[in-house]
Every structure is written in C-alpha cells, then in structure tokens.
N, C-alpha and C positions, 0 to 999 in steps of 0.2 A: 504494500500500500504506500502510495506516494505521500509526500508531505501535504500537498493540497487536499487529497482525499481525507487525510487525518483531520485537517482543519474543518472540513465540511461536516465530518462525523461529530466532532466536538461541538460545532455550532448547533447541530440538530439536537444533540443531547442537552445542551444548555437551554435551547428553546423549549424542549419538552419539560425540563425542570421548572422553567419559569411559568409555563402553562399549568403545570401541576400545582405550583405554589399559588398561582392566581386562582385556580379552581378551589383550592383549600381555603384561601382567604375569602373568596366569594361565598362559599358555603358557610364559613364561620360568620361572615357578616349577616347572611340571611338567618342563621340561627340566633344571633343576638337580636335582630329585628323581631323575629318570631317570639323570642322570650319577652321582649319589651311589649309586644302587642298583647301577650297573655297577661301582663301585669295590669293593663288598663281595666279589663272587666273585673278583676279581683279587687283592685282599689275602688272601683265604682260600687261593687257590692258591699265592701266594708264601709264606705261612706254612707250608702243607703241604709245599712243596718244601724249605724251609729245615729243617724237622723231619726230612724224609726224608733229606737229605744228612747231617745230624748223626747219624742212626741208622746210615747206611751207614759213616761214618767209625768209629763205635764198634764196629760189627760186624766191620769189617775188622781192627781192632786186636785184638779178642778172638779172632777165628777164626785170625788169623795167629799169635797167641801160643799158642793151643791146638795148632796144627799143629807149631810149633817147640818145643813143650814148655817154655814159659817163662811168666812172669807178665806179664800185659798191664797196661793202665792201671788203677790202683786207688786213687789218691790224690785225683784231681779229682772229687769227688762220690761217691755210692755206686756201686760197681762201675765207677768211672771214666767215668760217662756224661757228665760235664761236661768231659772232656778236649778234645773238639773245640772247645767254646766257648773254653776257655783258649788253645788254639793260635790260633784266629781272633783273639782279643783281642791276643795277642802280636804277630801279624803286622800288625794295624791300628796298633799303637803304634810299630812299627819305622820307621826312616828310609827314605824313598823315594829311592833313588839313581838317577841318570840318567847314561848313558854320555856322556863329554865330546865324542867325535867321532862319535856316532851320530845318526841321524835321530830327533829327539825326538818329532815328530808320529806317525810310524809306530810308534815304541817305546811311545807312550802309548795309541794307539788299538787296537793289536793285542789286548791282553787283553780289552778291552771287546767287540770283535767276537766273540771266542771264546765269551764268556759269553752275549751277547745272542742269538746264533744258536741256542744250545741252549735258552735260555729260551723262544724263540718256538715251539719244538716242543711245549711243554706246552699250547699253546692248542688243539691239535687232538686231544689224548689224551682219550678217554672213560674215566672211572673207573667208570661204571655206566651203566645204560640212559638214554641221552640226557643224562647228566651230563657236559657238555663245555662249555668256554668259547666256542669258535668252531665252530659246527656247519657244517662245509664238506663238500662232496661229493668233494673231492680230498684229504682229510686226510692219508692215508698218503703220497701223492706230494708233498704240501707239505712233510712232514717230510724226505723224501729231498732235496728241493730246498734246504731251509733248512740241513740238515746239511752240505751241500757248501760252505757259506760259511765254516765254522769254520777249515778249513786256510788260508784267505786271511789270517785274523788271525794264525795261527801263522807264516806266511811273512812277513808284515809285521813281526812281532816279531823274527824272526831276522835280517831284512835291516836293520831299524832299530837293532839292537844293535851293528852294526859289529864283529862277532866271527865268525871263521870257524867256530867250533863252533856258535854260535847259528844261523848261516846254513845250515850243513849240516843241523841239526835241523829247520829250517823247510822245507827242500827234501825231506827225508825224510817229513815230515808230509804235504806236498802229494802226493808220489808214492804214499804209502801210502793216503791217502784216495781217490785216483782209482782205484787198483788194486782196492780192496775195495768201493767203492760200486757198481760195475757188477754183480758177482754178487749183492749185497744187493738191488739194484733188480729183478733178474731173479727172485729168489725171491719178492719182494712181488708181482710181476706174475703169477707162477704161482698164488698164492692169490687174487688179485683178479680173475682171468680170468672165473670163473663169475659173480661178483657184478656185474662190469661188463656182462656179457652180458645180465643181467636189466634193469638200469636204470643209466644213466650219471649221473643227477642225484641219486640218493639217497645218503644218508650211508654211505660204504663200510665204515667200521669196524662200524657197527651190523649190517649184513648179514653181515659176516665172522664176527662173534661169534654171531649167531643161527643161521647155517648150521652152527656147531659144536655147538649146544645140542640138536640133534634126537636124538642117540643117547647123550647123557650124556658120560661120560668117554671112551668109544671113538669119539666123534664129533669129537674134537679134530683139528686139522690136523697135530698131531705125528705121528699115525698115518697120515694121508692123504698127507702130504708129508714123509716122514722124511729124504729126501736134502736137500730144501730147508731143513728145520729145521737140519741140521748145517751147511750152507753159511751160513745166516743167522746161526747161533751164532758161527761162526768169523769171519765178516765183521763182526759187531757188536763182538767183542772187538778186532779190528783197528781199527775206527773209533774205539773208545774209547781206543786206544793202551794197552791193558792187556797185561801179560805173557802170553804170550811175544812180543807185538807192540809193545813200547814202544821201538822203534828211534829215534824222534825225540828221546828224552831218555835214551839209553843212557849211563849214567855212566862205564862203562869206556872209552868211545870219545869222547864229546862233552861231558864234564864234567856238564852238565845239559841239553844241547841248546838249544832256543830259550829256555829259562828261565835261562840262565847269568847274564845281566846283570841279572836282576830281583830285587827285594827288596820287603818290605813288602806293601802292599795289592795291588799288581800281581802279585806272586808268588802271593798267595792266590787271585787271580782265576783263574789257570790251574788250580790244584787244584780250585777250585769248578766250573769248566767240565768238568773230567774226571769228577768225581762226578755232576754233573748229566747229562752224556751217558751215563754208565753207568746211571743210573736211567731215563732215557728209553728206552734200548735194552731194559732189562728189561721196561718196561711194554709196548713194542711186541711183544716176544717173547710176552708174556702174551696180548695181544689177538689176534695173528695165528696163534699155534700152540697156546696152552694154554686156549682157550675163554673168555678174558676174565673177566667177572664171573659167568659161568654155572658151575654145578657140578651133579653128578648128584643131590645131595640137594635135595628140594623145600622150601627154607627158608621160602617164602612161607606155607606152611600152618601154620607154628608159631604166628604171632599169632592165626590163626583158631582154633587149638586152645584157646588161652587166652581166647577171646572178646574180642580187642582188634583188631577188624577195621579201626578207624580208623588204627591204628598200623602196619598191614600194609605200606603203601607206604614209610613212613619206615624201618621195620625191614628191609624187603627191600633198600632202597637202602644202608643201613648194612652189611648183610651182603655185598652185592655189592661195595662198596668194599673191605671187609676181604678178600674172596676175591681181588680183583684185586691188592691190595698183597701178600698172602701169596704168590701165584704169582710176582710180580715179585721179591720178596726171595729166593725159592728160586733163581731164576736168578742173583741177586747172590751167593748162597752158592757156586754153581758157578764163577763168575768169580773169586771171591776164592781158592778152593782151587786153581784153575788157576794162579794167580800163584805159588804156592809149590810147584807140582808140576812144571811144564815149564820147561826152560831157555830163555833168550832166543835168538831166531833171528838169523841174519845178514841183512843187507839184501838180498843176492841171493836167499837162500832165501825171504824174505818176498815179494819180487816174483814169484818163480817160482811160489810157492804160489797167489798171486792170479790171475796171468795164464795159467799153464799147467795148473792143476788146477781151481780153483774156478770160473773163467769157463766152461770147456767143460762142467763138471758142471751148473752152473746153467742153461746153454743147453739141454742135453739134458733137464733136468727141465722146463723151460718147453715144449719140443717135445712131451714125453710128456703133459703136462697139456693142451696145446692139442689133441692128437690124441684124447685121451679125451673132451674136451668136444665135439669135432666128431662123434665116434661116437655120443654120447648125444643128439644133436639129432634 
C-alpha cells in the first residue's frame, strides 16, 4: 500500500470516528431534551397538587367556620386565602425535635413514606381524556396497592417515637387501613368487572369513564352501583382517617396518636399526607362513580359555534379538567361537612362496621354484579 492510499484510509477512519462521535453527541442531546421534557409535566403536576391542597385547607376552614357560625381566617391575604401558606411557613421554621430514647431512623422515615405513597397515586389519575402521567392498564389497582403502604409509615412513626400513645395510634392506623381497604377493593372490582371482560390490557380508567358517558348524567355508576358508591364513600373516609374515623389520632384518648412526638416539618408532612389522600380519594370517586370529565352538556360544540375549531381540543381539555376538579371538590365538601356532623366512633365500632357490615355488603354487591354480567353474555 502506497503512502497516498494510507492517507486516504486514515482520513476515512477519522471521518467515521467523527460521524460516530457526532451521532453519540446527537443522541445524548436528544436524551437530555427528552429528560427535560418529562420534567415539565411532573413539575406541573406537583404545582397543581400543591395549589389543590392549599385550596382544600382554605375551604375546610371557611366551611367549618360557616357550619359553626363563626368567623374563619380573614387576616392572611384577602378572605384568608394565604392562611395555609402562613401555617406551612411557621411549621418549616419550627425546631425539629427528636425523641431521646426512640428509634431515630424509623421516626424520620415514617412521615416520608406516608407522603410518598400518596404522591405516587397521582401518577395514574387521568384528569381528562388521556391526560395522565403514567398510562398503565392497572391504574386503579396500582392505587389500591400503593395506598396500603401508607399505614406502614404510620406504624413506623408510632413505634419509633417510643411512646405508648404514639404506638397505639400506629396500630390503630394499620388495623383501620386493613379493615376498610378490602371493601374498597371489592367495590372497585364491581365497577371494573365489565371493563376487564372487554380487554385486560387497555387503560381501565378510560373505559370506566367512557362507559358512563353513553347516557349522560343517568349513565353514571352512582346510579348503577348505589350500594357500592356508599361503601366506597365510607371506606374512603376511613382510609383518609377523617371524622368520624380519625381513631389513630383521637385527642381525647391518644393525645395526638402517632403525631404526638412530632414537630416542625415532620409534623407538617403528616397533615400534607392527609390532605393529599383526601384529594386522591375525591378524584377516584369522580372517575369511578361520577362520570369523570364527561358531562351531559356537549361542550365541544361551543368552539365550533364561534368558528374556532383549532381551539376545540384545547378548550375541551380545559373544560374536562374543570369538570373533573369540580366533581372532586363536591365530594370534598361532603367530607368536610361530615366532620362537623357525626361524632367520633369507638375503635370496636369502627372495626365492627368494616368487618361485619361493609365487607358482607361489598361481597354481595360484587356477586350481584358478576351475576348480571354472566346473564348478559
């Protein structure tokens, strides 16, 4: 091989290496862009969840004040809308105290598990047609599986506090979650039965909502499954530890339950987890029983009426999200008014209600639904 041929071969090799490096750099660039694109919906979801929790706190204070005929928050911002931000800032600046004889690792990890397990549930919630962060075919069952992790964090917090009141509250939280998660799961199975019979691999939430949209308002599962709706409603309140089911933190008996030894940011995490769980339950009630983002009014035809067909999709998505949130906050209003209407139950009454009443009723509802599906084949 001559010297000129060797130079040509080396130039070809160098060009190939440059092209390889450029391809790698291009693929790396696209990977970085893809990663940044995925951060946007996650940050948007976190921002929306934060605003939703702040609205829930403000609504609960205002509705509670109206029920008790007193003045609610009015100094922190107009109509007291900044009161939740002021409370959160105060808890962030408070000293974080640790029990001297407790298990510090369990004590510190418990609140994080309680919050993270609830935040993961938001990944599978569709706020509108295909507007979901994680499009999974087992979304509703993933929520049930994830929600069963939260009591582990509460039990860890109670045990790590080295306090008999805290430990009793953690045990109550675990027992309450197990008792009411079974009826809740059976109600979800009753609704999902027909959809699963069609296709196991499709997105379950989408078919549940679309099955309710055929007959408008009267097609909601609220009318098709009234018994399941009542059982799901009671079980959701018990899972969120709302009155009359707040036995794990009953102040007359357990000081503050598993929260007794907590202060500062860890104390705030428990309340954040409670409100996050309440919002999750409200959204799932909306999707499973109240028709989700569908309503009997054909809102998509409004943009076409004003000759803005290009905005029809965006306008429809916005209206769908608004309808979903409006139905969810309607359920929140019911849970808030229930807090100031019914007295707290005893622990034996709580467990009897779950095991002796709700479990047989939900089983019977599942058998009736299964029988009707078999007859319709």
